[in-house]
PDB file of N, CA, C and O in Angstrom:
ATOM      1  N   UNK A   1       0.846  -1.177   0.000  1.00  0.00           N
ATOM      2  CA  UNK A   1       0.000   0.000   0.000  1.00  0.00           C
ATOM      3  C   UNK A   1       0.893   1.243   0.000  1.00  0.00           C
ATOM      4  O   UNK A   1       1.910   1.281   0.692  1.00  0.00           O
ATOM      5  N   UNK A   2       0.518   2.231  -0.759  1.00  0.00           N
ATOM      6  CA  UNK A   2       1.276   3.470  -0.899  1.00  0.00           C
ATOM      7  C   UNK A   2       1.150   4.338   0.355  1.00  0.00           C
ATOM      8  O   UNK A   2       0.050   4.550   0.866  1.00  0.00           O
ATOM      9  N   UNK A   3       2.296   4.838   0.845  1.00  0.00           N
ATOM     10  CA  UNK A   3       2.276   5.744   1.992  1.00  0.00           C
ATOM     11  C   UNK A   3       1.788   7.111   1.528  1.00  0.00           C
ATOM     12  O   UNK A   3       2.246   7.620   0.505  1.00  0.00           O
ATOM     13  N   UNK A   4       0.876   7.696   2.264  1.00  0.00           N
ATOM     14  CA  UNK A   4       0.318   8.997   1.896  1.00  0.00           C
ATOM     15  C   UNK A   4       0.865  10.075   2.810  1.00  0.00           C
ATOM     16  O   UNK A   4       1.103   9.857   3.998  1.00  0.00           O
ATOM     17  N   UNK A   5       1.054  11.234   2.223  1.00  0.00           N
ATOM     18  CA  UNK A   5       1.507  12.394   2.979  1.00  0.00           C
ATOM     19  C   UNK A   5       0.402  12.832   3.940  1.00  0.00           C
ATOM     20  O   UNK A   5      -0.762  12.938   3.555  1.00  0.00           O
ATOM     21  N   UNK A   6       0.772  13.081   5.173  1.00  0.00           N
ATOM     22  CA  UNK A   6      -0.177  13.627   6.141  1.00  0.00           C
ATOM     23  C   UNK A   6       0.023  15.137   6.143  1.00  0.00           C
ATOM     24  O   UNK A   6       1.017  15.636   6.671  1.00  0.00           O
ATOM     25  N   UNK A   7      -0.901  15.846   5.565  1.00  0.00           N
ATOM     26  CA  UNK A   7      -0.780  17.303   5.462  1.00  0.00           C
ATOM     27  C   UNK A   7      -1.839  18.022   6.301  1.00  0.00           C
ATOM     28  O   UNK A   7      -1.854  19.251   6.369  1.00  0.00           O
ATOM     29  N   UNK A   8      -2.710  17.262   6.929  1.00  0.00           N
ATOM     30  CA  UNK A   8      -3.778  17.868   7.724  1.00  0.00           C
ATOM     31  C   UNK A   8      -3.873  17.148   9.065  1.00  0.00           C
ATOM     32  O   UNK A   8      -4.683  16.239   9.250  1.00  0.00           O
ATOM     33  N   UNK A   9      -3.040  17.571   9.975  1.00  0.00           N
ATOM     34  CA  UNK A   9      -3.067  16.963  11.303  1.00  0.00           C
ATOM     35  C   UNK A   9      -4.128  17.602  12.182  1.00  0.00           C
ATOM     36  O   UNK A   9      -4.625  16.970  13.115  1.00  0.00           O
ATOM     37  N   UNK A  10      -4.481  18.852  11.892  1.00  0.00           N
ATOM     38  CA  UNK A  10      -5.477  19.556  12.689  1.00  0.00           C
ATOM     39  C   UNK A  10      -6.049  20.724  11.891  1.00  0.00           C
ATOM     40  O   UNK A  10      -5.403  21.243  10.980  1.00  0.00           O
ATOM     41  N   UNK A  11      -7.243  21.124  12.237  1.00  0.00           N
ATOM     42  CA  UNK A  11      -7.831  22.342  11.675  1.00  0.00           C
ATOM     43  C   UNK A  11      -7.562  23.542  12.569  1.00  0.00           C
ATOM     44  O   UNK A  11      -7.874  24.676  12.205  1.00  0.00           O
ATOM     45  N   UNK A  12      -6.989  23.295  13.728  1.00  0.00           N
ATOM     46  CA  UNK A  12      -6.715  24.368  14.676  1.00  0.00           C
ATOM     47  C   UNK A  12      -5.526  25.193  14.168  1.00  0.00           C
ATOM     48  O   UNK A  12      -4.474  24.652  13.827  1.00  0.00           O
ATOM     49  N   UNK A  13      -5.719  26.493  14.129  1.00  0.00           N
ATOM     50  CA  UNK A  13      -4.651  27.396  13.712  1.00  0.00           C
ATOM     51  C   UNK A  13      -4.618  28.585  14.676  1.00  0.00           C
ATOM     52  O   UNK A  13      -5.663  29.035  15.146  1.00  0.00           O
ATOM     53  N   UNK A  14      -3.429  29.088  14.966  1.00  0.00           N
ATOM     54  CA  UNK A  14      -3.304  30.165  15.954  1.00  0.00           C
ATOM     55  C   UNK A  14      -3.984  31.479  15.549  1.00  0.00           C
ATOM     56  O   UNK A  14      -4.457  32.226  16.405  1.00  0.00           O
ATOM     57  N   UNK A  15      -4.029  31.753  14.249  1.00  0.00           N
ATOM     58  CA  UNK A  15      -4.572  33.034  13.788  1.00  0.00           C
ATOM     59  C   UNK A  15      -5.482  32.830  12.582  1.00  0.00           C
ATOM     60  O   UNK A  15      -5.392  31.809  11.901  1.00  0.00           O
ATOM     61  N   UNK A  16      -6.352  33.792  12.318  1.00  0.00           N
ATOM     62  CA  UNK A  16      -7.173  33.710  11.103  1.00  0.00           C
ATOM     63  C   UNK A  16      -6.316  33.680   9.827  1.00  0.00           C
ATOM     64  O   UNK A  16      -6.671  33.004   8.862  1.00  0.00           O
ATOM     65  N   UNK A  17      -5.193  34.408   9.818  1.00  0.00           N
ATOM     66  CA  UNK A  17      -4.312  34.399   8.643  1.00  0.00           C
ATOM     67  C   UNK A  17      -3.803  32.985   8.358  1.00  0.00           C
ATOM     68  O   UNK A  17      -3.808  32.535   7.212  1.00  0.00           O
ATOM     69  N   UNK A  18      -3.368  32.297   9.403  1.00  0.00           N
ATOM     70  CA  UNK A  18      -2.900  30.926   9.223  1.00  0.00           C
ATOM     71  C   UNK A  18      -4.058  29.998   8.839  1.00  0.00           C
ATOM     72  O   UNK A  18      -3.868  29.035   8.096  1.00  0.00           O
ATOM     73  N   UNK A  19      -5.247  30.291   9.345  1.00  0.00           N
ATOM     74  CA  UNK A  19      -6.429  29.529   8.943  1.00  0.00           C
ATOM     75  C   UNK A  19      -6.749  29.711   7.476  1.00  0.00           C
ATOM     76  O   UNK A  19      -7.132  28.763   6.791  1.00  0.00           O
ATOM     77  N   UNK A  20      -6.590  30.932   6.997  1.00  0.00           N
ATOM     78  CA  UNK A  20      -6.832  31.192   5.573  1.00  0.00           C
ATOM     79  C   UNK A  20      -5.799  30.480   4.714  1.00  0.00           C
ATOM     80  O   UNK A  20      -6.134  29.903   3.680  1.00  0.00           O
ATOM     81  N   UNK A  21      -4.551  30.520   5.140  1.00  0.00           N
ATOM     82  CA  UNK A  21      -3.498  29.810   4.403  1.00  0.00           C
ATOM     83  C   UNK A  21      -3.781  28.317   4.358  1.00  0.00           C
ATOM     84  O   UNK A  21      -3.547  27.665   3.340  1.00  0.00           O
ATOM     85  N   UNK A  22      -4.283  27.777   5.460  1.00  0.00           N
ATOM     86  CA  UNK A  22      -4.653  26.366   5.497  1.00  0.00           C
ATOM     87  C   UNK A  22      -5.813  26.093   4.546  1.00  0.00           C
ATOM     88  O   UNK A  22      -5.831  25.060   3.876  1.00  0.00           O
ATOM     89  N   UNK A  23      -6.774  26.998   4.477  1.00  0.00           N
ATOM     90  CA  UNK A  23      -7.915  26.789   3.575  1.00  0.00           C
ATOM     91  C   UNK A  23      -7.455  26.768   2.118  1.00  0.00           C
ATOM     92  O   UNK A  23      -7.982  25.995   1.319  1.00  0.00           O
ATOM     93  N   UNK A  24      -6.494  27.595   1.766  1.00  0.00           N
ATOM     94  CA  UNK A  24      -5.955  27.579   0.402  1.00  0.00           C
ATOM     95  C   UNK A  24      -5.240  26.257   0.137  1.00  0.00           C
ATOM     96  O   UNK A  24      -5.395  25.662  -0.929  1.00  0.00           O
ATOM     97  N   UNK A  25      -4.461  25.806   1.111  1.00  0.00           N
ATOM     98  CA  UNK A  25      -3.757  24.533   0.965  1.00  0.00           C
ATOM     99  C   UNK A  25      -4.744  23.385   0.771  1.00  0.00           C
ATOM    100  O   UNK A  25      -4.532  22.515  -0.073  1.00  0.00           O
ATOM    101  N   UNK A  26      -5.821  23.386   1.555  1.00  0.00           N
ATOM    102  CA  UNK A  26      -6.821  22.323   1.426  1.00  0.00           C
ATOM    103  C   UNK A  26      -7.475  22.336   0.044  1.00  0.00           C
ATOM    104  O   UNK A  26      -7.692  21.284  -0.557  1.00  0.00           O
ATOM    105  N   UNK A  27      -7.784  23.523  -0.449  1.00  0.00           N
ATOM    106  CA  UNK A  27      -8.389  23.627  -1.777  1.00  0.00           C
ATOM    107  C   UNK A  27      -7.429  23.095  -2.845  1.00  0.00           C
ATOM    108  O   UNK A  27      -7.843  22.381  -3.758  1.00  0.00           O
ATOM    109  N   UNK A  28      -6.156  23.443  -2.724  1.00  0.00           N
ATOM    110  CA  UNK A  28      -5.165  22.970  -3.693  1.00  0.00           C
ATOM    111  C   UNK A  28      -4.996  21.458  -3.611  1.00  0.00           C
ATOM    112  O   UNK A  28      -4.875  20.790  -4.638  1.00  0.00           O
ATOM    113  N   UNK A  29      -4.987  20.919  -2.401  1.00  0.00           N
ATOM    114  CA  UNK A  29      -4.846  19.471  -2.235  1.00  0.00           C
ATOM    115  C   UNK A  29      -6.064  18.737  -2.806  1.00  0.00           C
ATOM    116  O   UNK A  29      -5.937  17.633  -3.336  1.00  0.00           O
ATOM    117  N   UNK A  30      -7.237  19.354  -2.697  1.00  0.00           N
ATOM    118  CA  UNK A  30      -8.441  18.732  -3.262  1.00  0.00           C
ATOM    119  C   UNK A  30      -8.330  18.632  -4.776  1.00  0.00           C
ATOM    120  O   UNK A  30      -8.668  17.605  -5.365  1.00  0.00           O
ATOM    121  N   UNK A  31      -7.859  19.697  -5.399  1.00  0.00           N
ATOM    122  CA  UNK A  31      -7.690  19.671  -6.858  1.00  0.00           C
ATOM    123  C   UNK A  31      -6.671  18.601  -7.248  1.00  0.00           C
ATOM    124  O   UNK A  31      -6.885  17.857  -8.205  1.00  0.00           O
ATOM    125  N   UNK A  32      -5.562  18.524  -6.507  1.00  0.00           N
ATOM    126  CA  UNK A  32      -4.547  17.515  -6.805  1.00  0.00           C
ATOM    127  C   UNK A  32      -5.082  16.096  -6.615  1.00  0.00           C
ATOM    128  O   UNK A  32      -4.664  15.175  -7.317  1.00  0.00           O
ATOM    129  N   UNK A  33      -6.003  15.918  -5.669  1.00  0.00           N
ATOM    130  CA  UNK A  33      -6.595  14.595  -5.458  1.00  0.00           C
ATOM    131  C   UNK A  33      -7.547  14.228  -6.595  1.00  0.00           C
ATOM    132  O   UNK A  33      -7.669  13.060  -6.963  1.00  0.00           O
ATOM    133  N   UNK A  34      -8.215  15.236  -7.144  1.00  0.00           N
ATOM    134  CA  UNK A  34      -9.160  14.995  -8.238  1.00  0.00           C
ATOM    135  C   UNK A  34      -8.418  14.774  -9.558  1.00  0.00           C
ATOM    136  O   UNK A  34      -8.703  13.830 -10.294  1.00  0.00           O
ATOM    137  N   UNK A  35      -7.456  15.669  -9.844  1.00  0.00           N
ATOM    138  CA  UNK A  35      -6.651  15.543 -11.062  1.00  0.00           C
ATOM    139  C   UNK A  35      -5.231  15.207 -10.617  1.00  0.00           C
ATOM    140  O   UNK A  35      -4.457  16.094 -10.258  1.00  0.00           O
ATOM    141  N   UNK A  36      -4.901  13.929 -10.643  1.00  0.00           N
ATOM    142  CA  UNK A  36      -3.635  13.468 -10.078  1.00  0.00           C
ATOM    143  C   UNK A  36      -2.427  13.721 -10.984  1.00  0.00           C
ATOM    144  O   UNK A  36      -1.290  13.641 -10.520  1.00  0.00           O
ATOM    145  N   UNK A  37      -2.643  14.016 -12.232  1.00  0.00           N
ATOM    146  CA  UNK A  37      -1.538  14.274 -13.165  1.00  0.00           C
ATOM    147  C   UNK A  37      -1.129  15.747 -13.095  1.00  0.00           C
ATOM    148  O   UNK A  37      -1.859  16.625 -13.557  1.00  0.00           O
ATOM    149  N   UNK A  38       0.040  16.008 -12.517  1.00  0.00           N
ATOM    150  CA  UNK A  38       0.524  17.369 -12.352  1.00  0.00           C
ATOM    151  C   UNK A  38       0.702  18.118 -13.661  1.00  0.00           C
ATOM    152  O   UNK A  38       0.467  19.325 -13.726  1.00  0.00           O
ATOM    153  N   UNK A  39       1.111  17.414 -14.695  1.00  0.00           N
ATOM    154  CA  UNK A  39       1.297  18.069 -16.000  1.00  0.00           C
ATOM    155  C   UNK A  39      -0.040  18.535 -16.573  1.00  0.00           C
ATOM    156  O   UNK A  39      -0.122  19.612 -17.163  1.00  0.00           O
ATOM    157  N   UNK A  40      -1.069  17.740 -16.405  1.00  0.00           N
ATOM    158  CA  UNK A  40      -2.397  18.149 -16.878  1.00  0.00           C
ATOM    159  C   UNK A  40      -2.877  19.352 -16.081  1.00  0.00           C
ATOM    160  O   UNK A  40      -3.444  20.282 -16.655  1.00  0.00           O
ATOM    161  N   UNK A  41      -2.657  19.352 -14.751  1.00  0.00           N
ATOM    162  CA  UNK A  41      -3.047  20.520 -13.946  1.00  0.00           C
ATOM    163  C   UNK A  41      -2.354  21.782 -14.448  1.00  0.00           C
ATOM    164  O   UNK A  41      -2.988  22.829 -14.580  1.00  0.00           O
ATOM    165  N   UNK A  42      -1.063  21.688 -14.725  1.00  0.00           N
ATOM    166  CA  UNK A  42      -0.329  22.852 -15.245  1.00  0.00           C
ATOM    167  C   UNK A  42      -0.912  23.316 -16.568  1.00  0.00           C
ATOM    168  O   UNK A  42      -1.072  24.515 -16.797  1.00  0.00           O
ATOM    169  N   UNK A  43      -1.228  22.374 -17.430  1.00  0.00           N
ATOM    170  CA  UNK A  43      -1.787  22.706 -18.747  1.00  0.00           C
ATOM    171  C   UNK A  43      -3.156  23.380 -18.609  1.00  0.00           C
ATOM    172  O   UNK A  43      -3.464  24.312 -19.351  1.00  0.00           O
ATOM    173  N   UNK A  44      -3.965  22.919 -17.675  1.00  0.00           N
ATOM    174  CA  UNK A  44      -5.314  23.460 -17.503  1.00  0.00           C
ATOM    175  C   UNK A  44      -5.332  24.850 -16.875  1.00  0.00           C
ATOM    176  O   UNK A  44      -6.309  25.583 -17.025  1.00  0.00           O
ATOM    177  N   UNK A  45      -4.256  25.221 -16.171  1.00  0.00           N
ATOM    178  CA  UNK A  45      -4.232  26.535 -15.514  1.00  0.00           C
ATOM    179  C   UNK A  45      -4.491  27.669 -16.489  1.00  0.00           C
ATOM    180  O   UNK A  45      -5.201  28.621 -16.164  1.00  0.00           O
ATOM    181  N   UNK A  46      -3.924  27.574 -17.674  1.00  0.00           N
ATOM    182  CA  UNK A  46      -4.132  28.652 -18.648  1.00  0.00           C
ATOM    183  C   UNK A  46      -5.597  28.735 -19.086  1.00  0.00           C
ATOM    184  O   UNK A  46      -6.059  29.793 -19.512  1.00  0.00           O
ATOM    185  N   UNK A  47      -6.320  27.629 -18.982  1.00  0.00           N
ATOM    186  CA  UNK A  47      -7.739  27.628 -19.356  1.00  0.00           C
ATOM    187  C   UNK A  47      -8.580  28.439 -18.377  1.00  0.00           C
ATOM    188  O   UNK A  47      -9.555  29.075 -18.778  1.00  0.00           O
ATOM    189  N   UNK A  48      -8.216  28.422 -17.102  1.00  0.00           N
ATOM    190  CA  UNK A  48      -9.040  29.119 -16.115  1.00  0.00           C
ATOM    191  C   UNK A  48      -8.405  30.387 -15.562  1.00  0.00           C
ATOM    192  O   UNK A  48      -9.083  31.157 -14.883  1.00  0.00           O
ATOM    193  N   UNK A  49      -7.140  30.624 -15.825  1.00  0.00           N
ATOM    194  CA  UNK A  49      -6.424  31.768 -15.241  1.00  0.00           C
ATOM    195  C   UNK A  49      -7.055  33.107 -15.598  1.00  0.00           C
ATOM    196  O   UNK A  49      -7.022  34.037 -14.793  1.00  0.00           O
ATOM    197  N   UNK A  50      -7.619  33.217 -16.775  1.00  0.00           N
ATOM    198  CA  UNK A  50      -8.231  34.471 -17.190  1.00  0.00           C
ATOM    199  C   UNK A  50      -9.744  34.445 -17.194  1.00  0.00           C
ATOM    200  O   UNK A  50     -10.382  35.380 -17.680  1.00  0.00           O
ATOM    201  N   UNK A  51     -10.316  33.402 -16.666  1.00  0.00           N
ATOM    202  CA  UNK A  51     -11.768  33.240 -16.660  1.00  0.00           C
ATOM    203  C   UNK A  51     -12.351  33.665 -15.315  1.00  0.00           C
ATOM    204  O   UNK A  51     -12.168  32.980 -14.309  1.00  0.00           O
ATOM    205  N   UNK A  52     -13.037  34.771 -15.302  1.00  0.00           N
ATOM    206  CA  UNK A  52     -13.592  35.320 -14.065  1.00  0.00           C
ATOM    207  C   UNK A  52     -14.482  34.313 -13.346  1.00  0.00           C
ATOM    208  O   UNK A  52     -14.382  34.163 -12.128  1.00  0.00           O
ATOM    209  N   UNK A  53     -15.331  33.637 -14.066  1.00  0.00           N
ATOM    210  CA  UNK A  53     -16.254  32.679 -13.446  1.00  0.00           C
ATOM    211  C   UNK A  53     -15.479  31.555 -12.764  1.00  0.00           C
ATOM    212  O   UNK A  53     -15.829  31.138 -11.660  1.00  0.00           O
ATOM    213  N   UNK A  54     -14.441  31.071 -13.412  1.00  0.00           N
ATOM    214  CA  UNK A  54     -13.634  29.994 -12.826  1.00  0.00           C
ATOM    215  C   UNK A  54     -12.887  30.475 -11.585  1.00  0.00           C
ATOM    216  O   UNK A  54     -12.776  29.740 -10.604  1.00  0.00           O
ATOM    217  N   UNK A  55     -12.377  31.698 -11.622  1.00  0.00           N
ATOM    218  CA  UNK A  55     -11.664  32.243 -10.469  1.00  0.00           C
ATOM    219  C   UNK A  55     -12.607  32.471  -9.289  1.00  0.00           C
ATOM    220  O   UNK A  55     -12.242  32.228  -8.139  1.00  0.00           O
ATOM    221  N   UNK A  56     -13.810  32.934  -9.579  1.00  0.00           N
ATOM    222  CA  UNK A  56     -14.804  33.118  -8.514  1.00  0.00           C
ATOM    223  C   UNK A  56     -15.174  31.766  -7.913  1.00  0.00           C
ATOM    224  O   UNK A  56     -15.317  31.650  -6.696  1.00  0.00           O
ATOM    225  N   UNK A  57     -15.328  30.753  -8.748  1.00  0.00           N
ATOM    226  CA  UNK A  57     -15.643  29.414  -8.243  1.00  0.00           C
ATOM    227  C   UNK A  57     -14.519  28.910  -7.335  1.00  0.00           C
ATOM    228  O   UNK A  57     -14.783  28.300  -6.299  1.00  0.00           O
ATOM    229  N   UNK A  58     -13.281  29.162  -7.720  1.00  0.00           N
ATOM    230  CA  UNK A  58     -12.144  28.759  -6.884  1.00  0.00           C
ATOM    231  C   UNK A  58     -12.166  29.480  -5.542  1.00  0.00           C
ATOM    232  O   UNK A  58     -11.903  28.876  -4.502  1.00  0.00           O
ATOM    233  N   UNK A  59     -12.476  30.760  -5.570  1.00  0.00           N
ATOM    234  CA  UNK A  59     -12.505  31.512  -4.314  1.00  0.00           C
ATOM    235  C   UNK A  59     -13.646  31.031  -3.421  1.00  0.00           C
ATOM    236  O   UNK A  59     -13.533  31.099  -2.197  1.00  0.00           O
ATOM    237  N   UNK A  60     -14.725  30.555  -3.999  1.00  0.00           N
ATOM    238  CA  UNK A  60     -15.827  30.019  -3.204  1.00  0.00           C
ATOM    239  C   UNK A  60     -15.419  28.732  -2.491  1.00  0.00           C
ATOM    240  O   UNK A  60     -15.831  28.491  -1.356  1.00  0.00           O
ATOM    241  N   UNK A  61     -14.616  27.911  -3.151  1.00  0.00           N
ATOM    242  CA  UNK A  61     -14.116  26.687  -2.518  1.00  0.00           C
ATOM    243  C   UNK A  61     -13.232  27.055  -1.328  1.00  0.00           C
ATOM    244  O   UNK A  61     -13.355  26.465  -0.255  1.00  0.00           O
ATOM    245  N   UNK A  62     -12.348  28.026  -1.517  1.00  0.00           N
ATOM    246  CA  UNK A  62     -11.473  28.473  -0.435  1.00  0.00           C
ATOM    247  C   UNK A  62     -12.301  29.048   0.709  1.00  0.00           C
ATOM    248  O   UNK A  62     -12.011  28.791   1.878  1.00  0.00           O
ATOM    249  N   UNK A  63     -13.325  29.821   0.378  1.00  0.00           N
ATOM    250  CA  UNK A  63     -14.183  30.410   1.420  1.00  0.00           C
ATOM    251  C   UNK A  63     -14.891  29.324   2.226  1.00  0.00           C
ATOM    252  O   UNK A  63     -15.039  29.453   3.442  1.00  0.00           O
ATOM    253  N   UNK A  64     -15.322  28.276   1.571  1.00  0.00           N
ATOM    254  CA  UNK A  64     -15.974  27.171   2.272  1.00  0.00           C
ATOM    255  C   UNK A  64     -14.993  26.468   3.205  1.00  0.00           C
ATOM    256  O   UNK A  64     -15.327  26.154   4.347  1.00  0.00           O
ATOM    257  N   UNK A  65     -13.782  26.226   2.711  1.00  0.00           N
ATOM    258  CA  UNK A  65     -12.748  25.624   3.556  1.00  0.00           C
ATOM    259  C   UNK A  65     -12.458  26.531   4.754  1.00  0.00           C
ATOM    260  O   UNK A  65     -12.330  26.051   5.880  1.00  0.00           O
ATOM    261  N   UNK A  66     -12.355  27.839   4.512  1.00  0.00           N
ATOM    262  CA  UNK A  66     -12.059  28.778   5.595  1.00  0.00           C
ATOM    263  C   UNK A  66     -13.182  28.800   6.621  1.00  0.00           C
ATOM    264  O   UNK A  66     -12.922  28.884   7.822  1.00  0.00           O
ATOM    265  N   UNK A  67     -14.406  28.725   6.171  1.00  0.00           N
ATOM    266  CA  UNK A  67     -15.547  28.694   7.095  1.00  0.00           C
ATOM    267  C   UNK A  67     -15.446  27.488   8.028  1.00  0.00           C
ATOM    268  O   UNK A  67     -15.688  27.610   9.229  1.00  0.00           O
ATOM    269  N   UNK A  68     -15.094  26.348   7.489  1.00  0.00           N
ATOM    270  CA  UNK A  68     -14.925  25.143   8.302  1.00  0.00           C
ATOM    271  C   UNK A  68     -13.810  25.329   9.328  1.00  0.00           C
ATOM    272  O   UNK A  68     -13.970  24.971  10.495  1.00  0.00           O
ATOM    273  N   UNK A  69     -12.690  25.883   8.896  1.00  0.00           N
ATOM    274  CA  UNK A  69     -11.555  26.096   9.792  1.00  0.00           C
ATOM    275  C   UNK A  69     -11.910  27.124  10.859  1.00  0.00           C
ATOM    276  O   UNK A  69     -11.559  26.949  12.025  1.00  0.00           O
ATOM    277  N   UNK A  70     -12.595  28.184  10.476  1.00  0.00           N
ATOM    278  CA  UNK A  70     -12.998  29.204  11.451  1.00  0.00           C
ATOM    279  C   UNK A  70     -13.899  28.601  12.526  1.00  0.00           C
ATOM    280  O   UNK A  70     -13.736  28.899  13.709  1.00  0.00           O
ATOM    281  N   UNK A  71     -14.840  27.761  12.124  1.00  0.00           N
ATOM    282  CA  UNK A  71     -15.714  27.114  13.112  1.00  0.00           C
ATOM    283  C   UNK A  71     -14.901  26.210  14.036  1.00  0.00           C
ATOM    284  O   UNK A  71     -15.152  26.175  15.241  1.00  0.00           O
ATOM    285  N   UNK A  72     -13.934  25.481  13.489  1.00  0.00           N
ATOM    286  CA  UNK A  72     -13.104  24.599  14.312  1.00  0.00           C
ATOM    287  C   UNK A  72     -12.279  25.390  15.322  1.00  0.00           C
ATOM    288  O   UNK A  72     -11.902  24.867  16.371  1.00  0.00           O
ATOM    289  N   UNK A  73     -12.000  26.647  15.001  1.00  0.00           N
ATOM    290  CA  UNK A  73     -11.208  27.501  15.876  1.00  0.00           C
ATOM    291  C   UNK A  73     -12.077  28.454  16.704  1.00  0.00           C
ATOM    292  O   UNK A  73     -11.587  29.446  17.245  1.00  0.00           O
ATOM    293  N   UNK A  74     -13.366  28.138  16.792  1.00  0.00           N
ATOM    294  CA  UNK A  74     -14.316  28.980  17.523  1.00  0.00           C
ATOM    295  C   UNK A  74     -14.195  30.442  17.089  1.00  0.00           C
ATOM    296  O   UNK A  74     -14.297  31.366  17.897  1.00  0.00           O
ATOM    297  N   UNK A  75     -13.976  30.614  15.801  1.00  0.00           N
ATOM    298  CA  UNK A  75     -13.857  31.944  15.188  1.00  0.00           C
ATOM    299  C   UNK A  75     -12.802  32.808  15.883  1.00  0.00           C
ATOM    300  O   UNK A  75     -12.917  34.033  15.921  1.00  0.00           O
ATOM    301  N   UNK A  76     -11.775  32.156  16.430  1.00  0.00           N
ATOM    302  CA  UNK A  76     -10.625  32.804  17.091  1.00  0.00           C
ATOM    303  C   UNK A  76     -11.033  33.744  18.220  1.00  0.00           C
ATOM    304  O   UNK A  76     -10.408  34.780  18.445  1.00  0.00           O
ATOM    305  N   UNK A  77     -12.102  33.358  18.927  1.00  0.00           N
ATOM    306  CA  UNK A  77     -12.553  34.178  20.068  1.00  0.00           C
ATOM    307  C   UNK A  77     -11.719  33.906  21.285  1.00  0.00           C
ATOM    308  O   UNK A  77     -11.950  34.501  22.338  1.00  0.00           O
TER     309      UNK A  77
END
């Protein structure tokens, strides 16, 4: 069985900034899990890099991840 990288040991982050960085990482890891070929991902970037709708969709995924992390951190209260 293939050993997998552990990149998510916790959703707890000391600051909202670090939580946001984690949400971006999670979104990127999700894309890599869906499209496992790195060369294809690189090739597809030019397809969405200038597409407003695609960029907004990406930001919505990050926002959803951030919402989850914020809740796990009790909104840093």
